[in-house]
Structures are given as C-alpha cells and as structure tokens.
C-alpha positions in Angstrom: 100.1 -93.2 59.3 98.5 -91.4 56.7 98.9 -94.4 54.5 97.1 -96.6 57.1 94.2 -94.2 57.4 93.9 -94.1 53.6 93.5 -98.1 53.5 91.1 -97.9 56.2 89.1 -95.2 54.2 89.2 -97.2 51.3 87.8 -100.3 53.1 85.0 -98.4 54.5 84.1 -97.1 51.0 84.0 -100.4 49.5 82.0 -101.8 52.6 79.5 -98.9 52.1 79.1 -99.3 48.4 78.5 -103.2 48.7 75.9 -102.4 51.5 74.2 -99.9 49.0 74.4 -102.5 46.1 72.6 -105.0 48.3 69.9 -102.7 49.4 69.3 -102.1 45.9 68.5 -105.6 45.0 64.8 -106.8 45.3 64.0 -108.5 48.5 64.2 -112.4 47.8 67.4 -112.4 45.7 69.9 -114.7 46.6 73.5 -114.0 45.9 76.0 -116.9 46.2 79.8 -116.2 45.1 79.5 -114.9 41.7 75.9 -116.1 41.2 72.8 -113.9 41.6 69.5 -115.6 41.6 66.5 -113.4 41.4 64.0 -116.1 39.9 60.3 -116.4 40.7 60.0 -112.9 42.2 57.4 -111.3 40.0 59.9 -108.8 38.7 58.7 -106.4 36.0 62.2 -105.0 35.3 66.0 -105.7 35.7 67.3 -104.0 38.9 69.7 -100.9 38.0 72.4 -102.1 40.4 73.8 -105.5 40.0 76.8 -107.0 41.7 79.9 -106.1 39.3 81.4 -109.6 40.2 78.6 -111.6 38.9 79.2 -114.3 36.3 75.7 -115.8 36.4 72.3 -113.9 36.6 69.0 -115.9 37.0 65.8 -113.9 36.3 63.7 -117.0 35.2 60.1 -117.1 36.1 59.3 -113.4 36.4 57.1 -110.8 34.6 59.8 -109.0 32.6 58.0 -107.6 29.6 60.9 -105.5 28.1 64.8 -104.8 28.9 66.3 -101.6 28.8 69.4 -100.5 26.8 72.9 -101.3 28.6 70.6 -103.4 31.1 73.7 -105.5 31.4 76.5 -102.9 31.0 79.3 -102.9 33.8 79.4 -106.6 34.3 82.9 -107.6 33.0 82.6 -111.2 34.4 79.0 -111.8 33.2 79.0 -115.4 31.3 75.6 -116.8 31.9 72.1 -114.9 31.9 69.1 -116.7 32.4 65.7 -114.9 31.4 63.4 -117.8 30.6 59.7 -117.8 31.5 59.0 -114.4 31.2 56.9 -111.9 28.9 59.6 -110.6 26.5 58.2 -109.9 23.0 61.1 -108.1 21.6 64.4 -106.9 22.4 65.5 -103.3 22.1 68.7 -102.2 20.2 71.8 -101.9 22.7 70.0 -104.5 25.2 73.4 -106.3 25.3 75.9 -103.7 24.7 78.9 -104.0 26.8 78.2 -107.3 27.6 80.2 -109.1 24.8 81.5 -111.7 27.4 78.1 -113.3 27.5 78.5 -117.0 26.3 75.1 -118.6 27.4 72.0 -116.9 27.1 68.5 -118.5 27.7 65.5 -116.6 26.3 63.2 -119.7 26.1 59.6 -119.7 27.0 58.9 -116.1 26.4 56.7 -114.3 23.8 59.2 -113.4 21.0 57.9 -113.2 17.7 61.0 -112.7 15.5 64.8 -112.6 15.6 65.9 -109.4 14.2 69.5 -108.7 12.9 70.3 -106.4 16.0 69.3 -108.6 18.7 72.7 -110.4 19.4 75.2 -108.4 17.2 77.3 -107.7 20.2 77.5 -111.2 21.5 80.5 -112.1 19.6 81.6 -114.8 22.3 78.2 -116.4 22.5 78.3 -120.3 22.5 74.9 -121.4 23.6 71.5 -119.5 22.5 68.1 -120.9 23.7 65.2 -119.6 21.9 62.9 -122.5 22.1 59.1 -122.3 23.1 58.6 -118.7 21.8 56.1 -117.3 18.8 59.0 -116.9 16.4 58.0 -116.8 13.0 61.0 -115.4 11.4 64.7 -115.3 11.6 66.5 -112.6 10.0 69.2 -113.6 7.5 71.9 -111.7 9.4 70.7 -112.3 12.9 73.2 -115.0 13.6 76.2 -113.8 11.3 78.4 -112.3 13.8 78.1 -115.2 16.4 81.0 -117.1 14.9 81.6 -118.8 18.1 78.4 -120.4 18.5 78.1 -124.2 19.6 74.4 -124.7 20.1 71.1 -123.0 18.9 67.7 -124.2 20.1 64.8 -122.9 18.1 62.3 -125.6 18.5 58.7 -125.2 19.3 58.2 -122.0 17.5 56.2 -121.0 14.3 59.0 -120.9 11.8 58.0 -121.6 8.0 61.7 -121.2 6.9 65.2 -120.7 8.0 68.1 -118.9 6.4 70.5 -121.9 6.1 72.6 -120.1 3.7 73.7 -117.6 6.4 75.7 -120.3 8.2 77.3 -121.9 5.2 81.2 -121.7 4.0 82.2 -122.3 7.6 81.2 -118.9 9.0 80.2 -121.0 12.1 83.1 -123.5 12.6 82.0 -124.5 16.0 78.3 -125.0 15.3 77.4 -128.6 16.2 73.7 -128.4 17.1 70.8 -126.4 15.4 67.6 -127.5 16.8 64.7 -126.4 14.3 62.3 -129.2 15.3 58.5 -128.9 16.1 58.2 -125.8 13.8 55.8 -125.3 10.7 58.2 -125.8 7.9 56.5 -127.2 4.9 59.7 -127.6 2.7 63.3 -127.6 3.2 66.1 -126.2 0.9 67.7 -129.5 0.4 70.7 -128.0 -1.6 71.4 -125.3 1.0 71.4 -127.9 3.7 73.6 -130.3 1.7 76.1 -127.4 1.4 76.4 -127.2 5.0 79.4 -128.4 6.8 79.2 -132.2 7.9 79.5 -131.1 11.6 76.4 -128.9 11.2 74.3 -131.7 9.6 75.2 -134.1 12.1 73.4 -132.0 14.5 70.5 -130.6 12.6 67.1 -131.5 14.1 64.4 -131.2 11.6 61.8 -133.6 13.0 58.2 -132.7 14.0 57.6 -130.1 11.0 54.8 -129.9 8.6 57.0 -131.0 5.8 55.4 -132.1 2.5 56.5 -135.5 1.4 59.2 -135.1 -1.5 62.0 -137.4 -2.9 64.7 -134.8 -2.0 64.0 -134.8 1.6 63.6 -138.5 1.7 67.0 -139.0 0.0 68.6 -136.5 2.6 67.0 -138.4 5.6 68.1 -141.8 4.3 71.7 -140.5 3.8 71.6 -139.4 7.4 70.3 -142.4 8.6 73.3 -144.3 6.9 75.5 -142.1 8.6 73.9 -142.7 11.9 73.5 -139.1 12.6 72.1 -138.5 16.0 69.3 -136.5 14.8 67.9 -139.2 12.8 68.9 -142.1 15.2 67.3 -140.6 18.1 63.9 -139.3 16.5 63.3 -141.8 13.6 59.6 -142.1 14.4 59.2 -138.3 14.5 60.5 -137.7 11.0 57.1 -137.5 9.3 55.7 -135.9 6.3 52.3 -135.2 4.8 51.1 -136.9 1.5 50.2 -134.2 -0.9 50.0 -131.9 2.0 47.1 -133.4 3.6 47.3 -133.2 7.3 45.5 -136.3 8.1 47.7 -138.3 5.7 51.1 -138.5 7.5 53.7 -140.9 6.8 57.3 -141.7 8.3 60.3 -141.0 6.0 62.3 -143.9 7.4 59.5 -146.5 7.9 56.8 -146.3 5.3 59.5 -146.6 2.4 56.8 -148.0 0.2 55.7 -144.4 -0.4 59.0 -143.5 -1.5 59.5 -146.4 -4.0 60.2 -144.3 -7.0 62.7 -142.0 -5.3 66.4 -142.4 -5.8 68.7 -142.0 -2.9 71.3 -139.6 -4.4 74.6 -138.5 -2.7 74.5 -135.2 -1.5 77.2 -132.7 -2.2 79.5 -131.9 0.9 82.1 -129.6 1.6 85.3 -131.5 2.8 86.4 -134.8 2.0 85.2 -138.1 3.6 87.0 -141.4 4.5 85.6 -144.7 6.0 87.3 -146.9 8.3 86.8 -150.4 10.0 88.3 -151.1 13.3 88.3 -154.1 15.4 86.9 -153.5 19.0 89.9 -153.3 21.4 92.4 -152.0 18.8 93.7 -148.4 18.5 93.2 -146.2 15.4 94.8 -142.9 14.2 92.6 -140.4 12.4 94.4 -137.9 10.3 93.0 -134.5 9.8 93.8 -134.0 6.2 93.6 -130.5 4.8 95.1 -128.2 2.1 95.7 -125.5 4.5 99.4 -124.6 5.4 101.2 -122.4 7.7 102.0 -122.3 11.4 98.9 -120.6 12.4 96.7 -123.7 12.1 94.6 -125.1 14.9 92.7 -128.4 14.8 89.5 -129.5 16.4 87.6 -132.6 16.5 83.9 -133.4 16.9 83.0 -136.9 18.2 79.7 -138.7 16.9 78.4 -137.7 20.5 78.9 -133.9 19.7 81.8 -133.7 22.0 84.6 -131.2 21.3 88.1 -132.6 21.3 91.2 -130.3 21.4 94.8 -130.6 22.3 96.0 -132.4 24.2 92.7 -134.7 24.2 89.6 -135.2 26.3 90.4 -138.2 28.3 92.7 -141.2 28.3 91.2 -143.0 25.4 91.5 -140.1 23.0 94.7 -138.2 22.3 95.4 -135.5 19.9 98.6 -134.3 18.5 99.9 -131.0 17.0 99.5 -132.0 13.4 95.7 -132.4 14.0 95.7 -136.3 14.3 93.5 -138.2 16.9 94.4 -141.3 18.3 91.6 -143.4 19.8 93.0 -146.3 22.1 91.1 -149.5 22.9 88.1 -148.5 20.6 84.7 -149.5 21.7 81.5 -150.1 19.8 80.2 -147.0 21.0 83.0 -145.1 19.4 81.4 -145.8 15.8 80.0 -143.0 13.9 81.1 -139.8 12.2 84.2 -137.7 13.2 84.7 -134.4 12.0 88.2 -132.5 12.0 88.1 -128.8 11.5 91.3 -127.0 10.5 91.3 -123.3 11.1 93.6 -120.9 9.7 93.1 -117.7 11.8 95.6 -115.5 9.9 93.7 -115.8 6.6 90.3 -116.3 7.9 89.9 -119.8 6.3 88.6 -123.2 7.3 88.4 -126.8 6.1 86.8 -130.0 7.5 87.7 -133.5 7.0 85.0 -136.3 7.9 86.2 -139.9 8.8 83.3 -142.5 9.3 84.5 -145.3 11.8 82.8 -148.8 11.9 83.8 -150.8 15.0 83.4 -154.4 14.7 83.8 -157.3 17.2 86.1 -160.2 16.8 84.4 -163.8 16.1 86.1 -166.6 18.2 83.4 -169.3 17.2 85.0 -172.2 15.2 84.0 -172.5 11.7 81.4 -175.1 11.3 82.2 -178.3 9.3 80.8 -178.7 5.8 77.8 -181.0 5.9 78.8 -182.9 2.8 82.2 -183.4 4.1 81.3 -184.8 7.1 78.8 -187.1 5.5 81.5 -188.4 3.3 83.7 -189.0 6.3 81.0 -190.8 8.2 80.6 -193.2 5.3 84.1 -194.0 4.8 84.7 -194.7 8.6 81.6 -197.0 8.4 83.1 -198.8 5.6 86.5 -199.2 7.1 84.9 -200.5 10.3 83.0 -203.1 8.6 86.0 -204.4 6.4 88.1 -204.5 9.6 85.4 -206.5 11.3 84.9 -208.8 8.5 88.5 -209.6 7.6 90.5 -209.0 11.0 88.2 -210.4 13.5 88.5 -214.2 14.2 85.4 -216.0 14.2 83.8 -219.4 13.4 81.5 -219.3 10.6 79.6 -222.0 9.0 76.9 -221.8 6.3 73.6 -223.7 6.5 73.4 -225.4 2.9 70.4 -224.4 0.9 68.8 -226.5 -1.8 70.8 -226.3 -4.8 69.8 -224.2 -7.7 69.5 -225.3 -11.0 72.9 -223.9 -11.9 75.6 -225.5 -9.7 77.6 -223.5 -7.4 80.5 -224.0 -4.9 79.2 -226.0 -1.8 79.2 -224.2 1.5 80.0 -220.9 -0.1 80.5 -218.2 2.4 81.4 -214.9 1.2 82.3 -211.5 2.9 80.5 -209.5 0.3 77.4 -209.6 2.0 74.2 -207.6 0.9 72.2 -207.5 4.1 73.3 -207.5 7.7 70.5 -208.3 10.3 70.5 -208.9 14.0 68.3 -212.1 13.9 68.2 -214.9 11.6 65.9 -214.1 8.5 62.8 -216.0 8.5 62.1 -215.8 4.9 65.1 -215.2 3.1 65.8 -218.9 2.5 65.2 -220.0 -1.0 66.9 -221.0 -4.4 70.4 -219.5 -4.6 70.5 -218.0 -1.0 72.8 -219.1 2.1 72.7 -217.7 5.7 76.1 -217.3 7.2 76.3 -217.1 10.9 79.1 -215.2 12.9 79.0 -216.5 16.4 79.4 -213.8 19.4 81.2 -216.5 21.4 84.5 -216.5 19.4 87.1 -213.7 19.3 87.4 -210.7 21.5 85.9 -208.5 18.7 82.8 -210.5 19.0 79.4 -208.8 18.3 76.2 -208.7 20.4 73.8 -209.9 19.2 74.8 -212.8 16.7 75.2 -211.5 13.2 73.4 -213.5 10.2 74.5 -212.5 7.0 72.3 -213.6 3.9 74.3 -214.3 0.8 72.9 -214.3 -2.8 74.3 -216.4 -5.6 73.8 -215.8 -9.0 70.8 -217.3 -10.7 
C-alpha cells in the first residue's frame, strides 16, 4: 500500500514539474517529441527552463543579443542548436559549458566580429559549425584546436583577411572534409601552409570569391586542384578570380584566362601521405588498399569519397564494401565514381594518423569496330577490279572480230586482236581510227557473261 502511494506521488510530482516547465516556456514555442522550436517569436533571451529531453533547440529568427553562462546546461541529450538570424555580437566564456554533447551549431547570420579561443573549447564532439554571413574579421589560432571531431566548418560571407591554416595541420582534425572560406576579403593565401594540409581537407577547401591578388603560386595550386577534379574548383570554376596587380577593375579568372599566367610553372605541391592512380573500366570492381606504416590492433580506418561521403565498416551501401584491414571494394564502378578517395588510418592508442590517397579514373568500353585503313582498302579495290577484268577477258566466251584499218608503213599481223587493251569505251570510238589502230568489238549477245552495252576495245600497234 505504501509502495503504491509512493509511486502515485512520484507520478504527480513529475506531472507538476512538467507543467511548470511548460508554463515557463514563451508563448508560441512548439514542442514535438525531443524538438523544441521557439523561432520567430521576437525573443531577447533564452528561457531559463528548457525541457531536459530536448535534442534539438531552434531559436532562429529572434532578437537574441547575448547568451548567458550555462545557457544550455542540464541538457544531456542536446545535439543540435540553431541560433541563426539573431543579433549576437560575441559569446561569453562558459556559454556552452556542460553542453559537450552538442554536434551541430548554427550561428549564421548574426553580428559576430571574431572567433575567440574560448568560444567553442567545451564542444569536443562538435561536427558541424555554421558561422557564415557574420562580420568576422579574425579567427584566433586556437579557436578550433579542441574541435578534433569537426567534419564541416562554414565561414563564408564574412570579412576575413586571413585564416590560421597551420592550426588544422598534422592531422589534428582527421574528419574535416569541408572548410568554406569563400566570399571573404583575403588578398593572399599561404600556399605552403595549404599544401601541407591533409588531402582530405584540401579537397573540400573553398576559396573562391575572395580579393586575391594574382600570383603564380596560387595559379599553380588551383590548376592542380582542377586536375584532381576537386569539388571546390569543379563547381566554382568561374568564381576563382584574382586581381591583376591588385586593381579591383582588372579581375581575371584563374582557370580560364590562362594567358595571364603563361610564364607560371605548375609545380607539384607537397602533400602529407602518399598517392596512387588507378584506371578502371566501367562495370568492373576495384579494390582500394589503405596503405599505412601504422601498426597495432587499435587501428581504425575511414574513407572519404570524391562526393565528401564518409565510408566506414561495413560500408555505406551495396556498391561499397569495407574490410577490417581498411581496404575498400567498389563493385560495378560507374563513371560518377571517378575522383580522389582518401583513406585515414587512426591509431587512437598513440594519437597518430596517416592518410592514403587514391585517384580513380573510370573509362568506358569501346565496342566500335576498328576502321579499315584507307590505303589498304584502295589497294584491295584495285586488285579486285583487275581480277574481274582478267576474268572477263579470258574466261567469258564471246565472238570477237576486228575491223581492219589501213596498214601502217611497218607491216603487222592481220586481224590482230589483243586482250591487252588500252581503252575500254561503251560506244565505238569515233575519232580513234587511224594508222596503227584497230577496234575490237565484244558482242553482248554471246555468252552468259555478256556486257551491256557492247564493249569496244581500241588497240594500238607499235609505229
């Protein structure tokens, strides 16, 4: 009896707490399962009481100007936080304390003017960070250092004049495949620092629509990316521009106006990891090996496809199968499977990483018959024609008579009719009679191989 009363009291208390929590939410907020949406309500602060079961919080399109410390503490299931289209100009230390499970953070379209080192240091599981369309002029060198699980970072449409590329080198961010720095104000690029980035980061580095001053080093880098069919260059060829001598009115395209770079030499960039090139026929299967010098039982492997898709054990679909040793098998290869594949070998025990790059070129089978050689067909035609003439002259029965011409000065055999004719004409020649000439007529009425019309042969005799 007492136990039943205790259970009933507990249920009543839980219900009361839930009602109080709902009462503390602003009017207009919508809660569905583990999603709380309070967007476009004109809010100026985050509600103090938030549902502890919330996995997604949506505060887009409000008037938030600041976030208090521990604004999102006590939310153990929080994974996605949307704060876009507000008036945030900076983040106080401790804003995301006790929110380490956060993986997707959208701070786009605010008024942030920098990214300080302390902004995201607690978000060790962060995978996607959206900071585009702000007023950011600087990203501190340690701002992303603790976010080793980052997959995608969007910093486009800001006011950046540089970026600390050195802070994401040496495989400190093994999962990073997209870094969007497009539409900023960078006049120069640290090409050597970019070349030292892992291939997986280079393949998803977007640098178009900046204020770049034309330089051979940058031209060389973009040309190499074009040859590797990197998506950043392939999809934004026209937007890769630079200013000749820094003149805003003299803008040229890196990958189109090549005459401005005639004296530049395309140099091979230094890359971490090794590379391999493979050619495969469409429809065939191919096995990609993840070659690494790392040893041990604690190794894990990950592949990144040309379409920025992660592939882990056992594989992502029926066409891509991954094995325990890191090898990746692609069955029934298609043309769209062409591109650069990156394998990342991770040694968690010793905190070491290595990459292996494989470039696949898929070709199609050609079933068209090989054309005959023109010279051979011409010679064959001549031989066949000669054989037919000889067959006709020697094997076809016919009645042949010769019209005797006036004898020349040098006697010759009478009624000479030779098969060695010089001219074949369908009608009797009108002007060929003369000294030393005879005309031989082959009747079309004799023999089953007769010709139509009659054939007249003019024979010449030596003078």
